[in-house]
N, C-alpha and C positions, 0 to 999 in steps of 0.2 A: 546482690546481683553484681556480677563481675562486668565492668564496663571496658570493653575493648574499643579501640579507635577504628573508624572507617571513614571513607570519604563520601560526602553527600554533595554532589555537584561541585566538586573542587574544594570543599571546606571540610577539615577534619571534624568529625562529630562522634559523640558517643554512639555505641551500637545499642539500638533499642530492640526489645523483644517483639514477638509476633503481634501481640495485641496493640502495642504502640504503632507498629508499622501499618496495621489495618486501619487504625484511627487516622494516621497521616494520609493513607490512600483514600479513605472516605472523605476527609477534608479536601483533598485534591479533586476528587470527583464532584463533590457538592459545590465547593467555593470557586474552583478555577474552571471547571468544565460545565457542569449543569446549570449553575446560576447564569453564567454569561451566555450560554447557548439559549436558555429560555428568554432571557432579557433581549437578546439580539433578534430572535425570531419574533418576539412580541412586537418589537419596533417595526417589523415588516408588515404587521397586521393592524396596528393601532398607532395612535399619535404618541410622540415623545412625552407630551404633557401627561397623558393617561399613565404611561409607564412610570414616569417620575413620581406621580402621586401614589400609585398603587404599590410601588416598591418601598415607599416611605412607611408602609404598614409593617415592615419587617420587625421592628422592635416589639410591636404588639403580638405578632406571631411567635417571636422568641419567648416572650413572657408566657404565652398560652402553652407552648410546648414544654417549657421549663416547669410550669405548674403541673402539667400532666405527668411529666417524668418524676417530679418530686412534690408529692401532695403536701408536704410540710412547708413548702415555700410559701411565704406570705408576700402578697403584692400590695403595696401601700396605696392609699388614696392619692398621695403625691405622684406616684408613678403614673396612675391613670390620668390625672389632671395634666401632667407634663406631656404624656403621649398624645392626648387630645389637642393640647395647645400646639404641639409641634406639628401635628397633622394639619391643623387649621392654618398654621404658618406656611406649610408647604403648599396648601391649596391657594393661599393668597399670593405667594410668590409665583407659582406656576401659571395660574390663570389671571392674576392681576385684575385689570378692568374688564377683560374679555372672558366672561364665565360661560363660554360655549363648550359644553361637554358632549363629545361624540363617543358613543359606546360602540365598541367593536368586540363582540363576545370572544372570539378566538384570541386576539391580541391581549385583551384585558385579563382573560383567564390565565394566559401564559405569564403575564406580569405579576399577577397574584401568586402564581406558582413559583415564580422566581423569588418573591419575597418570602414564601414559606421555605424554599430551599435555603435561602440565606439564614433563616432562623435555625434550621437543622445544622448548617455549617457552624453557626455561632456556638451551638451546644456541643458539637464535636470539638471545637477549639477549647471550650471549657474543660472537657474531659482530658484533652491533651496537656493542659496546664499542670496536671499531676506529675508529669515526667520532667518538668522544669528544664525543658530544652531551651538552649539559647535562641533568641528570636530569629537570628539569621539562619540557624540550622532548621528551625521550624518552617520558616518562610520558604527556604530553598527546597526542603523535603516536600512540603505541600505542593509547591509550584512544580516540582519535578514529577510528582504523581499526576498532577493536573495536565502537564504536557503529554504524558503517556496516554491519558484518556482523550485529549484533544487529537493526537495523532491517530489513535484507534478510531475515533469518530470520523475524522477526515477520510481515512482509508475505507471505512464502512460506507460512507456516503459515496465515494468514488466507485466502489464495487456495485452499489445499488444503482448508480447512474449508468454504468456500463451494461447492466443486465436488461 
């Protein structure tokens, strides 16, 4: 594959094919736009404590989706023990002495959705690693696509508001 040079947000970068660009765009959509949108809307409908605890489930969702994508993948007992211990640690830090849990279905569901979206984003990043793009180029490209989705979302919201 012939690599010509192009500029990605001011940095010279190799030119990637259509598949790589679609993966970069998907990563921008999932990780920069959708995750933060869902998390911020969740914070409007539930407590920050609930969002923090529920989003900490992202590694478990990542493992589950990875296992579905690649059935040959083996998840060790150490992984599950570590995941459970880290989740319990998050619970202890977030709630501490005050174990008052307030359930808000819409906000909590959005927070769980954000954790799932982060899992999908992690898998897309793994697929992008095949292209061996420099980290600065990857970050800027993903963020650039994310900004496009954010601007489109803001414009869509403004149009909806004015109708």
